[in-house]
C-alpha positions as a Markdown table, in Angstrom:
| # | Residue | x | y | z |
|---|---|---|---|---|
| 1 | Met | 4.7 | 6.7 | -11.3 |
| 2 | Asn | 3.2 | 8.9 | -8.8 |
| 3 | Ala | 1.1 | 6.8 | -6.7 |
| 4 | Tyr | 1.5 | 4.8 | -4.1 |
| 5 | Ala | 0.4 | 1.7 | -1.9 |
| 6 | Val | 1.4 | 2.7 | 2.0 |
| 7 | Glu | 1.0 | 0.3 | 4.9 |
| 8 | Ile | 1.0 | 1.0 | 7.8 |
| 9 | Gln | 0.8 | -0.5 | 11.8 |
| 10 | Ala | -1.2 | 1.5 | 14.2 |
| 11 | Ser | -0.2 | 1.6 | 17.6 |
| 12 | Thr | -1.9 | 1.2 | 20.6 |
| 13 | Gly | 0.3 | 3.7 | 22.5 |
| 14 | Tyr | 2.3 | 0.6 | 24.3 |
| 15 | Glu | 3.1 | -1.3 | 21.6 |
| 16 | Phe | 2.2 | -2.1 | 17.6 |
| 17 | Lys | -1.2 | -3.7 | 16.5 |
| 18 | Ser | -0.8 | -7.0 | 14.5 |
| 19 | Gln | -3.1 | -5.4 | 11.4 |
| 20 | Thr | -2.0 | -3.2 | 9.0 |
| 21 | Phe | -4.0 | -0.9 | 6.6 |
| 22 | Thr | -2.8 | 0.4 | 2.8 |
| 23 | Ile | -3.2 | 4.1 | 2.2 |
| 24 | Val | -3.3 | 5.2 | -1.0 |
| 25 | Val | -0.8 | 8.5 | -1.6 |
| 26 | Asp | -0.2 | 10.9 | -4.4 |
| 27 | Ala | 3.9 | 11.1 | -4.5 |
| 28 | Pro | 5.9 | 12.9 | -7.0 |
| 29 | Lys | 8.9 | 13.0 | -5.4 |
| 30 | Gly | 9.6 | 9.3 | -4.4 |
| 31 | Tyr | 8.8 | 6.9 | -1.5 |
| 32 | Asp | 10.0 | 9.0 | 1.4 |
| 33 | Gln | 7.6 | 11.5 | 0.5 |
| 34 | Ala | 4.8 | 8.9 | 0.0 |
| 35 | Glu | 5.9 | 7.7 | 3.4 |
| 36 | Arg | 5.7 | 11.2 | 5.5 |
| 37 | Arg | 1.8 | 11.6 | 3.2 |
| 38 | Gly | 0.5 | 7.8 | 4.1 |
| 39 | Ile | 1.4 | 8.6 | 8.1 |
| 40 | Arg | -0.5 | 12.0 | 7.9 |
| 41 | Arg | -3.3 | 10.5 | 6.3 |
| 42 | Ala | -3.2 | 8.1 | 8.7 |
| 43 | Ile | -3.5 | 10.7 | 11.4 |
| 44 | Glu | -6.1 | 12.2 | 9.4 |
| 45 | Arg | -8.0 | 9.0 | 9.2 |
| 46 | Ala | -7.9 | 8.4 | 12.9 |
| 47 | Ala | -9.2 | 11.9 | 13.6 |
| 48 | Glu | -11.6 | 12.0 | 11.6 |
| 49 | Trp | -12.5 | 8.5 | 13.0 |
| 50 | Asn | -12.7 | 10.3 | 16.7 |
| 51 | Ala | -14.5 | 13.4 | 16.0 |
| 52 | Glu | -17.2 | 10.7 | 15.1 |
| 53 | His | -17.0 | 8.6 | 17.6 |
| 54 | Pro | -16.8 | 10.8 | 20.6 |
| 55 | Glu | -17.7 | 8.2 | 22.7 |
| 56 | Ala | -15.5 | 5.8 | 22.1 |
| 57 | Ile | -13.7 | 4.7 | 25.2 |
| 58 | Thr | -10.5 | 4.5 | 23.4 |
| 59 | Pro | -9.6 | 7.0 | 20.7 |
| 60 | Arg | -7.5 | 6.2 | 17.9 |
| 61 | Leu | -4.2 | 7.4 | 18.8 |
| 62 | Thr | -3.4 | 11.1 | 16.1 |
| 63 | Asp | 0.8 | 11.4 | 16.7 |
| 64 | Thr | 3.1 | 10.1 | 14.2 |
| 65 | Ser | 4.9 | 8.3 | 16.3 |
| 66 | Ala | 1.7 | 6.1 | 17.3 |
| 67 | Tyr | 2.1 | 5.0 | 13.3 |
| 68 | Arg | 4.7 | 3.1 | 11.3 |
| 69 | Val | 5.3 | 2.5 | 8.0 |
| 70 | Val | 5.6 | -1.3 | 7.1 |
| 71 | Ser | 6.0 | -1.7 | 3.7 |
| 72 | Ile | 6.1 | 1.6 | 0.1 |
| 73 | Arg | 5.1 | 0.0 | -3.1 |
| 74 | Thr | 4.0 | 1.7 | -6.3 |
| 75 | His | 0.6 | 1.9 | -7.0 |
| 76 | Val | -0.6 | 0.8 | -10.4 |
| 77 | Asp | -5.2 | 0.5 | -10.8 |
| 78 | Asp | -6.6 | -1.7 | -13.3 |
| 79 | Val | -3.2 | -3.7 | -14.9 |
| 80 | Ala | -5.3 | -7.2 | -15.9 |
| 81 | Val | -3.1 | -10.2 | -14.8 |
| 82 | Ala | -3.4 | -13.4 | -16.4 |
| 83 | Pro | -4.0 | -16.3 | -13.7 |
| 84 | Ala | -0.3 | -18.5 | -12.7 |
| 85 | Thr | -0.4 | -21.7 | -14.0 |
| 86 | Pro | 1.0 | -24.1 | -11.5 |
| 87 | Val | 3.8 | -26.3 | -12.6 |
| 88 | Val | 4.4 | -30.0 | -11.3 |
| 89 | Ala | 7.6 | -29.5 | -8.8 |
| 90 | Gly | 10.4 | -30.8 | -10.1 |
| 91 | Gln | 13.9 | -31.8 | -9.4 |
| 92 | His | 14.6 | -29.0 | -8.7 |
| 93 | Gly | 11.7 | -27.5 | -7.5 |
| 94 | Ala | 8.7 | -25.3 | -8.7 |
| 95 | Thr | 8.2 | -23.2 | -11.4 |
| 96 | Leu | 6.3 | -20.6 | -11.6 |
| 97 | Val | 5.2 | -18.3 | -14.9 |
| 98 | Val | 3.3 | -15.1 | -14.4 |
| 99 | Ala | 1.9 | -13.3 | -17.9 |
| 100 | Val | 1.0 | -9.9 | -18.0 |
| 101 | Asp | 0.3 | -7.4 | -20.7 |
| 102 | Leu | 3.1 | -5.2 | -21.3 |
| 103 | Asn | 1.1 | -2.7 | -23.5 |
| 104 | Ala | -1.5 | -2.7 | -20.5 |
| 105 | Leu | 0.8 | -2.8 | -17.9 |
| 106 | Leu | 2.3 | 0.2 | -20.1 |
| 107 | Asp | -0.6 | 2.0 | -20.7 |
| 108 | Ala | -1.1 | 1.9 | -16.5 |
| 109 | Leu | 1.7 | 3.3 | -15.6 |
| 110 | Gly | 1.4 | 6.5 | -17.9 |
| 111 | Gln | 3.9 | 5.2 | -20.8 |
| 112 | Gln | 3.8 | 5.7 | -23.8 |
| 113 | Thr | 4.8 | 2.2 | -25.8 |
| 114 | Lys | 7.3 | 2.5 | -29.1 |
| 115 | Arg | 5.7 | 0.7 | -31.9 |
């Protein structure tokens, strides 16, 4: 799995904003590389936005200290997941059952299934 969804939080220069945004990056060497590439892509996007909006009063920051990674998740496209069916809460709480088509998941991950 080489694709990662990197959730990033931008800074205003004084504090980090409450909103985050997600960038999907290709990182064959894992999470550390995904973090670096996610921040690098966020800086590139900020520079592109600044170039497109030269009249902006507050340009977006374009240095590494202006962004931090909140989370990194493996990114899988086109995985069909059945909607969860709620179960009435019992004495020990509720149970959540999630059904996933394993063959579709493995195909999306690029692995061969043994038959």
